[in-house]
C-alpha positions in Angstrom: 0.0 0.0 -0.1 1.3 3.5 -0.9 1.6 6.1 1.6 -0.5 9.2 1.1 1.3 12.6 1.0 0.9 14.5 4.3 -2.1 16.6 4.4 -4.2 14.2 2.4 -6.5 11.7 4.0 -7.8 8.5 2.4 -11.5 7.6 2.3 -12.8 6.4 5.6 -10.0 8.1 7.6 -11.2 11.1 9.6 -8.9 13.8 10.9 -9.9 13.0 14.7 -12.3 10.0 14.4 -10.0 7.0 15.0 -7.2 6.1 17.4 -3.8 7.3 16.1 -5.2 8.7 12.9 -5.0 12.4 13.7 -2.3 14.8 13.2 -1.0 15.4 16.8 0.9 13.2 19.1 -0.9 12.5 22.3 -3.5 10.2 23.7 -5.7 10.0 20.9 -3.5 10.9 18.0 0.0 9.7 16.6 1.3 6.5 17.9 0.7 4.7 14.7 4.0 2.8 15.2 2.8 1.4 18.6 -0.7 0.5 17.2 1.0 -1.2 14.2 3.3 -3.3 16.6 0.3 -4.1 18.7 -1.7 -5.3 15.7 1.3 -7.5 14.2 1.8 -8.9 17.9 -2.0 -10.0 18.2 -2.3 -10.9 14.6 -5.0 -8.5 13.9 -6.2 -8.9 10.2 -8.4 -6.4 8.5 -11.4 -7.2 10.6 -10.0 -6.3 13.9 -10.9 -9.5 15.7 -8.1 -11.8 17.0 -7.4 -15.2 15.2 -7.5 -18.4 17.2 -3.9 -18.9 16.7 -3.0 -15.4 17.8 -5.0 -15.6 20.8 -3.5 -19.1 21.8 -0.1 -17.8 21.4 -0.8 -14.5 23.3 -2.1 -16.5 26.2 0.8 -19.1 26.2 3.5 -16.3 26.0 5.3 -16.3 29.3 5.2 -12.8 30.9 7.9 -13.7 33.5 5.6 -12.9 36.5 4.7 -16.0 38.4 4.1 -15.4 42.2 4.5 -19.2 43.1 7.8 -19.4 41.3 9.0 -16.1 42.8 8.1 -17.3 46.3 9.8 -20.7 45.7 13.0 -19.2 44.6 12.9 -16.8 47.5 12.6 -19.6 49.8 15.4 -21.7 48.3 17.7 -18.7 48.6 16.7 -18.3 52.2 17.3 -21.9 53.0 20.7 -21.7 51.0 21.5 -18.9 53.4 20.7 -20.6 56.6 22.5 -23.7 55.5 25.7 -22.0 54.7 25.4 -20.0 58.1 24.9 -23.2 59.9 27.9 -24.9 58.2 30.0 -21.8 59.1 29.2 -21.9 62.8 29.7 -25.7 62.9 33.1 -25.1 61.4 33.9 -22.5 63.9 32.7 -24.6 66.8 34.9 -27.5 65.7 38.0 -25.2 65.3 37.4 -23.9 68.9 36.8 -27.4 70.5 40.0 -28.8 68.7 42.9 -26.7 69.6 46.1 -27.3 67.4 48.3 -30.3 68.2 51.8 -29.8 69.3 54.3 -32.1 67.4 55.8 -34.8 69.7 59.4 -35.5 69.0 60.3 -39.0 69.3 64.1 -38.7 68.7 64.7 -38.5 72.4 62.9 -40.4 75.1 63.5 -38.2 78.1 62.0 -35.1 76.3 58.9 -37.0 75.3 57.6 -37.1 78.9 58.1 -33.2 79.2 55.9 -32.5 76.1 52.5 -30.8 77.5 49.3 -33.3 77.0 46.3 -32.0 75.4 43.2 -31.4 77.8 39.8 -31.9 76.3 37.4 -29.1 77.1 34.5 -31.6 77.6 34.6 -33.0 81.1 34.4 -36.8 81.1 31.4 -38.2 82.9 31.4 -41.4 84.6 28.5 -43.9 84.2 27.4 -43.4 87.7 27.1 -39.7 87.4 25.2 -40.1 84.1 22.8 -42.5 85.8 22.2 -40.2 88.6 21.5 -37.3 86.3 19.2 -39.6 84.3 17.3 -40.7 87.4 16.9 -37.0 88.5 15.6 -35.7 85.2 13.1 -38.7 85.1 11.8 -38.0 88.5 11.3 -34.3 87.6 9.5 -35.3 84.4 7.3 -37.6 86.3 6.4 -35.0 89.0 5.6 -32.4 86.2 3.3 -35.1 84.4 1.5 -35.8 87.7 0.9 -32.0 88.1 -0.3 -31.7 84.7 -2.6 -34.7 85.0 -4.1 -33.2 88.2 -4.9 -29.9 86.8 -6.3 -31.6 83.6 -8.4 -33.7 86.0 -9.6 -30.6 88.1 -10.6 -28.8 84.9 -12.5 -31.9 83.7 -14.5 -32.1 86.9 -15.3 -28.4 86.9 -16.5 -28.7 83.4 -18.7 -31.7 84.1 -20.2 -29.9 87.2 -20.9 -26.6 85.2 -22.5 -28.8 82.5 -25.0 -30.7 84.9 -25.9 -27.3 86.3 -26.4 -25.8 82.9 -28.5 -28.8 82.0 -30.7 -28.6 85.2 -31.1 -24.9 84.5 -32.1 -25.5 80.8 -34.7 -28.1 81.8 -36.3 -25.7 84.3 -36.3 -22.9 82.0 -38.1 -25.0 79.3 -40.7 -26.2 81.6 -44.3 -25.4 80.5 -47.7 -25.3 82.0 -50.6 -27.5 80.6 -51.7 -24.6 78.6 -48.1 -24.4 77.0 -47.1 -21.3 78.8 -43.5 -21.1 80.3 -43.4 -21.7 84.1 -42.3 -18.2 85.3 -41.3 -19.5 88.8 -37.9 -20.8 87.6 -37.3 -17.8 85.5 -37.9 -15.4 88.3 -35.6 -17.4 90.6 -32.9 -17.3 88.0 -33.2 -13.6 87.6 -33.2 -13.1 91.3 -29.9 -15.1 91.6 -28.2 -13.3 88.8 -29.1 -10.0 90.4 -27.8 -11.2 93.9 -24.6 -12.4 92.2 -23.9 -9.2 90.5 -23.9 -7.1 93.6 
């Protein structure tokens, strides 16, 4: 298609009627390059409607924004950071626990006795002390468990009592006379009790 010289308009093109068909650049005029690019991208033919292939390709095109994928990547990097930090601290601890060893000379026998021996920082526990510590901890755990059970039992008994009381009150409140009217005696008693308790 030939371009028309500036100033002339083709049939069907109005000066300000369509998008990008006017003279000025701005919201409604100019921008023909953008319009053509969009039409080409969407595969718009002369009719203005999208073809099925163009619609499918536009839908399947990856925009690069996927919140689930972004979250997964972020979690992965955070985990990697934590692991590296953990390894670093573990390495530092192992270095601080194991002091550098002194070389022992074996050429002379009398000097070998004078070489300082390495002392381990962790104090060695005997089987007896470990057993005592275990028994002590076990006794504390049993005591705590008994206390918890007692508290749970007391709560359960209190709930049962309140449930029985509630059930009795409900039965009294729902009592009716022969004619189907509610018995007011129990309702008035209940109102009186609540008024006395609130004082």
